[in-house]
C-alpha positions in Angstrom: -16.1 -26.9 49.3 -14.6 -25.0 46.9 -14.9 -21.4 47.1 -17.4 -19.8 44.4 -14.5 -17.6 43.1 -12.4 -20.6 42.7 -15.6 -22.1 40.1 -16.4 -19.1 38.5 -13.7 -17.7 37.0 -12.3 -20.7 35.1 -16.0 -20.9 33.5 -16.2 -16.8 32.9 -12.2 -17.8 31.3 -13.8 -20.8 28.9 -16.6 -18.3 28.1 -14.6 -15.6 26.6 -12.5 -17.8 25.0 -15.6 -18.7 22.8 -16.0 -15.6 21.5 -12.5 -14.7 21.1 -11.1 -14.4 17.2 -9.1 -16.9 16.3 -6.5 -15.6 14.1 -4.8 -12.1 14.0 -6.4 -12.0 10.8 -9.9 -12.6 11.9 -9.7 -9.6 14.2 -8.3 -7.3 11.6 -11.6 -8.1 9.4 -13.6 -7.2 12.3 -11.9 -4.4 12.8 -11.4 -2.8 9.2 -14.6 -4.3 7.4 -16.8 -1.8 8.7 -15.1 1.3 7.4 -17.6 3.0 4.7 -16.7 3.2 1.4 -13.5 0.8 1.7 -12.9 -3.2 1.1 -12.1 -5.4 4.0 -8.5 -6.3 4.4 -8.8 -9.5 4.6 -10.1 -11.4 1.2 -12.0 -14.4 0.2 -11.6 -17.3 -2.3 -14.7 -16.1 -4.4 -12.5 -12.5 -4.6 -9.7 -14.0 -6.1 -11.5 -16.3 -8.4 -13.2 -13.2 -10.0 -10.0 -11.4 -10.0 -8.4 -14.3 -12.0 -11.5 -14.7 -14.5 -11.6 -11.0 -15.2 -7.8 -11.1 -15.5 -7.9 -7.9 -13.6 -4.8 -6.0 -14.3 -5.7 -3.3 -11.6 -5.4 -5.5 -8.8 -1.7 -6.8 -7.6 -1.3 -10.4 -6.7 1.7 -10.6 -4.8 2.9 -14.3 -3.7 5.3 -13.8 -0.9 6.4 -17.6 -0.9 10.1 -18.5 -1.2 11.1 -19.8 -5.4 10.9 -23.4 -4.1 7.3 -23.0 -3.4 6.4 -21.1 -6.0 7.7 -23.7 -8.8 4.9 -26.2 -7.0 2.3 -23.7 -8.4 0.5 -20.4 -8.0 -2.5 -18.4 -8.1 -2.6 -17.4 -12.0 -2.0 -13.3 -12.9 0.5 -13.0 -9.5 3.6 -11.6 -9.2 6.5 -12.9 -6.8 8.4 -11.1 -4.4 9.4 -13.2 -1.6 8.5 -12.2 2.1 12.2 -11.4 3.3 12.3 -9.0 0.0 9.2 -7.3 0.8 10.0 -4.3 3.0 13.0 -3.3 0.9 11.2 -3.5 -2.2 8.6 -1.8 -1.0 11.0 0.9 0.1 12.9 1.0 -3.9 12.4 3.4 -6.3 9.9 2.5 -8.9 12.8 2.0 -11.7 15.0 -0.4 -9.5 11.8 -2.2 -8.1 11.1 -3.1 -11.8 14.4 -4.3 -13.2 14.7 -6.2 -10.0 11.4 -8.0 -9.9 10.2 -7.8 -13.5 7.0 -6.2 -12.9 6.3 -2.6 -12.5 5.8 -0.9 -8.8 2.5 -0.6 -7.5 1.4 2.8 -6.5 0.5 3.3 -2.4 -3.1 3.8 -3.1 -3.4 0.8 -5.8 -5.2 -2.2 -4.6 -2.4 -5.0 -3.9 -3.4 -8.2 -2.0 -0.7 -10.2 -0.7 -0.6 -14.4 -0.3 1.6 -17.2 0.7 1.1 -20.6 1.3 -1.2 -20.7 4.1 -1.8 -16.6 5.3 0.9 -16.5 7.9 3.7 -15.0 5.9 1.1 -13.0 3.7 -0.1 -11.4 6.9 3.1 -10.3 7.8 3.5 -8.7 4.3 0.2 -7.0 4.8 1.6 -5.5 7.9 4.8 -4.0 6.8 2.8 -2.4 3.2 0.4 -1.0 5.7 3.4 0.2 7.8 4.7 1.8 4.8 1.8 3.3 3.7 0.2 1.1 1.1 -3.6 2.0 2.0 -4.5 -0.6 -0.6 -2.8 -3.7 0.8 -4.9 -6.4 1.5 -4.5 -9.8 2.9 -5.8 -13.3 1.1 -5.8 -15.2 4.3 -6.9 -18.1 2.9 -3.7 -18.3 0.6 -2.4 -21.0 -1.7 -3.9 -23.7 0.1 -7.2 -22.3 0.4 -6.9 -21.4 -3.4 -5.5 -24.9 -4.6 -8.6 -26.6 -2.8 -11.3 -24.4 -3.6 -10.2 -24.2 -7.1 -10.0 -27.4 -8.1 -13.2 -28.7 -6.6 -16.2 -28.7 -8.5 -18.6 -25.7 -8.9 
């Protein structure tokens, strides 16, 4: 007959997995969404849709996909800085950034939202920005796939 421990341990492990966050983005959402007076660091489709409809110039939307992916479609109002250039780009002086990427560099406290195809690369860009002191950085974890699917669906 099997021991109690051999039966109980796997059951406890299975139960704990049910309540574990499914992704690092979900964990970040739980950790940071409770800050008083600040926005959650994970952005929803509804927020992105509102930004696009209002053409909000105060929020910078950065697409971190490669150029060939960007050619397939973008979220309106977004700017392009490939993930491979993010760390260097965020460290560039303002004038050099503008000359290289074609738009004015944002400040460390400005709201900046990163997105990619599915959320993985934008999460990496978000992490780099946070490490470099960009306190207004946020991540659209649904990214292009989420936006494309929901923007085309009837409301």
